[in-house]
C-alpha positions in Angstrom: -12.4 -20.7 -13.8 -11.2 -19.9 -10.4 -12.6 -23.3 -9.0 -10.3 -25.2 -10.9 -7.1 -23.1 -10.0 -8.1 -23.9 -6.2 -8.2 -27.4 -6.9 -5.4 -28.2 -8.6 -3.3 -26.0 -6.2 -4.8 -27.9 -3.5 -4.0 -31.1 -5.1 -0.3 -29.4 -5.5 0.1 -28.7 -2.1 -1.3 -32.3 -0.6 1.0 -33.9 -3.2 4.2 -31.2 -2.8 3.7 -31.8 1.2 4.1 -35.9 0.4 6.7 -35.6 -1.6 9.1 -33.4 0.8 7.9 -36.2 3.2 9.3 -38.8 1.5 12.7 -37.5 1.2 15.8 -38.8 2.4 17.2 -36.0 4.8 20.7 -35.6 5.5 22.5 -36.5 8.7 24.3 -34.4 11.0 24.8 -30.6 11.5 27.8 -30.8 9.1 25.7 -30.9 6.2 24.6 -27.2 6.7 27.7 -26.1 6.2 28.2 -28.4 3.2 30.3 -31.2 5.2 27.9 -33.4 3.3 30.2 -34.6 0.2 32.9 -33.0 -2.1 30.9 -33.1 -5.4 28.8 -30.5 -6.5 25.5 -31.6 -5.9 25.8 -33.4 -2.7 26.1 -36.7 -2.4 22.9 -38.1 -3.8 24.2 -36.6 -7.3 21.8 -34.4 -9.3 19.1 -35.9 -8.2 16.7 -38.5 -9.1 13.1 -39.0 -10.2 11.6 -37.7 -6.6 13.9 -34.5 -6.5 12.2 -33.6 -10.2 8.8 -34.5 -9.3 9.4 -32.2 -5.9 10.4 -29.4 -8.2 7.5 -30.2 -10.8 4.9 -30.0 -8.2 6.8 -26.6 -6.6 6.3 -24.9 -9.8 2.6 -26.0 -10.4 2.0 -24.6 -6.6 3.8 -21.5 -7.7 1.9 -20.9 -11.3 -1.5 -21.6 -9.4 -0.6 -19.3 -6.5 -0.2 -16.4 -8.9 -2.8 -17.4 -11.6 -5.4 -17.3 -8.6 -4.5 -14.2 -7.4 -4.4 -12.1 -10.9 -7.8 -13.9 -11.6 -9.4 -12.7 -7.6 -7.7 -9.7 -7.9 -8.2 -6.0 -8.7 -12.1 -6.5 -9.3 -13.8 -3.0 -8.7 -17.1 -3.1 -7.8 -20.5 -1.3 -8.4 -21.3 -1.2 -4.7 -19.7 0.8 -1.8 -18.3 -1.0 0.8 -20.0 -1.9 4.1 -17.2 0.5 5.8 -18.4 3.7 3.7 -22.7 2.8 4.6 -24.3 4.4 7.3 -25.0 7.5 8.8 -21.3 8.6 10.0 -18.9 7.0 12.5 -20.5 6.0 15.8 -18.6 7.8 19.1 -18.5 5.7 22.2 -20.2 6.6 25.2 -17.6 7.5 28.1 -18.8 8.8 31.6 -17.4 12.2 32.5 -15.5 10.8 35.1 -13.2 8.8 32.5 -12.9 11.2 30.0 -9.2 13.0 29.4 -9.0 16.9 30.0 -8.7 18.2 26.4 -5.6 19.6 25.6 -4.8 22.9 24.9 -1.7 24.4 22.5 -2.6 27.8 22.9 0.3 30.6 24.0 0.4 31.6 27.7 3.1 33.4 27.4 5.4 31.7 30.2 7.8 30.2 27.9 11.1 29.1 29.6 13.6 31.2 27.3 15.8 33.1 29.2 17.0 36.3 27.1 
């Protein structure tokens, strides 16, 4: 099932890229601020077949993404993690001259309080 979802997802990705690249772009920076046309959907109207195909492919992309996430997510393994196996945490060997001095938080009685 996971393989089928991945194959559909990859095909949807490829065709979605192609559909987006085939669409004609608008000229100029004025389109960003709504200067392309005075109609509600722009100068090209509500959209043609290519816009509907792009929307359909985007929907397939979203559905396959979520489906694959549900199929592969939250699997409980009987095996311990590789991070939890072994003797313990291995500490790196650092030469004595490179080691930082230990910090002590003991009260020495030399507080800078003025009373």
